[in-house]
N, C-alpha and C positions, 0 to 999 in steps of 0.2 A: 282455443290458447294456445301465444305461442311461447317461445322460452325466455325464461325471467333475463337470459342477457338478452335478447331480442326487443324484448318489454323497455329493458332502460337501457339500451340504446337507440330506442326510437324517441327517450323521453329525455336523451342528451338533445340528438339532436334538435331538439322541440326547444330549449331554453338556450344553444346556439341561438337561433334565431330567432327568438325574444333578449336575446343578448343580460340574460340572467345571469348572477353571477352564482349560484345553488345547482349539481349533480342535474338534473332532469324535471320535466314539466307532462303529469300523466295524467289521464283521464280519467274522471272516474271507475271506470270499465276496468282499463287497465290498472290501476290502481288496487283495485279489489285484485285481480289475477297475482300482484304481485304479492301479496298477504299470502295468498292461494299458496305460491313458488315458495318465499321464502318465511319459514318462520318465525323469525329471529326480528324481520320488519316492523317497523312500529308507524298505527298510524297518528297523528297526536291533529285533534280537532278544536281547534284553538278560538273555535264560537263564543259568546257569552252563556254564563248561566240560564239566562230567560230562555234563551231560542237553545239550546241541549230540552231544557224543558217543555220550553210552550212547540218546538220543531219538531225536534227525534233526532235521535242519535246515534248511534254507530257503534254497535256490540262490540266492543273488544278492544274501544278506542280510551287513547290518554287524553283524559280536557284538563287541560288548564288555556284559560282565558286569554286573549292575547291585548283583550281590550276589553275594559273592567262596566256591565250594563250598574246602571242606567247615564252615568256618567259618559262613556265612550271614552272615557281617558286608556290610554297603555297602560298595563299591567305593570310595575317597575317592579315585580319580582318572577316575572311570566321567564328570565332565563335560569336563573335560579330552582325553582320548579322543572323544565326539561333537566333542569340539570340530576334533579334529586330522581325521576322517574323515570326518564330515558336515554341507553345509555352512549357516549359519544360515536363509540364506532359503528352502530345498527343503522340500518338504511331507517328513515324519520322520511312520514308521506304526510304532508301540514294540510289540513283540511280548513275551512271555513264557511262563509255562505255562498259565494260567485268567485273565492280564487284572490282576492285581495287582501284581505289579510293572509295567509294563509302564506303569501307570497313576500309578504313583509318576513311572519314568521320564519319562512323556510331561508330570506336574505340574512336577518338573524345569528338565525343558528350555523350557519354558515362559517360567518364571521370569527364566531365565537367557537367554533374550531371543531363542529358537526361537519363532518366532509361527503355524506353520503344526505344531503338532502332532496327533498323534489317537491315540490308546490301539485298539492292535487285541482289542476282543472275548472272551472263549473262549478268547481265547487259544493256543496249538499242540497243546496234546491234552484241551480243553475241561475242563468239569467231572466232578465223581466220579458216577457212578449210583449203583443201590443198594448195589450187591455194593462198592463203596467204591472203581471202576477209572474211569481216564480211558482220554479214547479211544472211547467211545461217544456222546456228548450233548455238542455244538458242539465247535469247535476244529478248528486247520486241518487235521489228520490226517483228523478224521471228514468234512471237507467235501470231501476230496480233492483238496486243491489240492500243486502241487506243494513236494514233500520229497526230503532221500534221507537215507538213515539214517547214524549217525553218520560 
């Protein structure tokens, strides 16, 4: 396990290479290490309630939908819910299925004044494999990090 400073420096370099406006981009394993090294860090899972119930959840995560199920419309209350549950001064890591919605959430939170936002690359389920299935290439579950079934 690297130091918190090493992990965040690597994440910042990744974010610069990706050209994103938030603080950094972490792999799932790095995000788990950050959670261990920075007790005040918050993981915000932005997947839908259906995904959380049917696919699984990360213990201790703050759960705020970025898009609502089944319409997949943007959650108009996302930022209000985030502000009620997560201190803007906290180190905040965003997680979704594959890293796309969490990227959008990290961007929005950064614009709204959260200065320490990170996207968790690969998401909870990772990318699709050649058969079109997830959980085989990357992702929180594939990395054998803590999770619970719905």
